[in-house]
N, C-alpha and C positions, 0 to 999 in steps of 0.2 A: 504494500500500500504506500502511496506517495504521501510524504509529509506535506501538509498544506503550506508550510513556510519555505519549502524547497520548490523553486520554479519547475514546472513541467518541461518548459523549453527556455533555454537561455541563449541569446545571441550576444556575444561579447566582442566588442571592438571590431566589428565586421567592416571590411573595406573592399571595394572593387572599383577598378578604373577601366575605362574603354578608351585606349589611346591616352591622350592627356586629360580626359574628362574624368573627374572623381565622381562617380555615380552615387556611391555610398562611402562615407568617410568616417570610420571609427564609430559606427552606430552600435548601441547596445539596447536590448529589449529583454525583459523577463516576462514570461507568460505563466500564470498559475492555473491549477486545475479549477474548472468551473467558471473561469473568468471569460467575459466577452470583451474583446479588445478592438479598437479602431486605430488604424494608422492614418494620421492626418498630416497634410502638408501640401505645399504648392505643387503645381505641375513640374515634373522634373526633379522633385526632391529626393527620389530614390525609394519611394514606398514599394512600388511594384518590383523593383530590382531586389530589394531586401527579401520580399516574399519569394522571388524566384531563386534566391540563394538558399533559403530554408527548404524550398521544395525540390532542390537539386537541378533546376533548369540552368542556373549559372553557378560557376565555381568561384568562390570568394578568393580574393588575393591574400587576405589576412583576416585574423580573428578566429574565434572558437564558437562552435555550436555544441551545447550540452543538452541532453535529454535525460530527465530525472537525475540530474547532477553528474551524469557520465558523459565523456566526450562522444560525440556522434560524428561518424565519417560519412558525410552526405556529399557524394560526387555526381549523382544523377537522380532522376525521379524514382527509380527502383530502390535506391538506397533510402530515400525519404520515406517511401511506402513501408519499408521494414520497420521504421520508427512510428508508423501510423500517421504520417503526414501526407495529406492529399490537398490539392489546390484546385479551386474553381477560378479561372482567370476572368478578369473584368471584361476582356474582349468578347464579342459575341461568339466568335469561333476561332480556335487556335489554327485550325486548318479549314479555310472556308470552302474548300472543294469537296468536303464530305459532310455527312449529316451529323446531327447532334449526338447520336449514339456513338458514332466513330470518334468524335471529338472527346467524349467522356472517357473512352477506352484507349485513347491515343497513347501508344507506348506500352500498353498492358492489355492488349486485345485478348478476348476470350477465344479459345480454339475448340474445335470439335475433337473427337478422339482420333480423327484422321489428320489432324494438324492444320486444317483449314479454318478460316475465320468463322466463328459462330455468330453470324449476324442476327439470328433469331434471339439468342440468349442476350446479346448486347442490347438489342432493341427493347426486349422485355425489361431488362434491368434499368435501362435509361428511362423508360416510362415510369417505373416504380420510383426512381430517384426524383424525377421531375414532379411526380405527384406529391412527394414529401416536401419539396421546395415550395 
């Protein structure tokens, strides 16, 4: 059981640059169990970039991520999923050439026992998720 005083997720001194642009510069955030959090800031402040680092879409240049007080090695979305981290991006579609179900399962597609995409299962699951939202 997680101690309520120990953050569930800690982002410590996170930085990332794209060329000479410092998108996130030494940012720290603690997230506690049961907490609802909003990241607020001007356009270009690095909010989405910070979330993409936590979700494994971007690799941080420096800083630490801890989950339940332990270092977390998050290098890609599959690593993030191992820690229970999933992201719904603010853009309408990550890949605008495919449907909503395909976007929800992008990078973690469901497969049939023959190894082909299980479109029926992904569509049914997407409908369930959308119904809850």
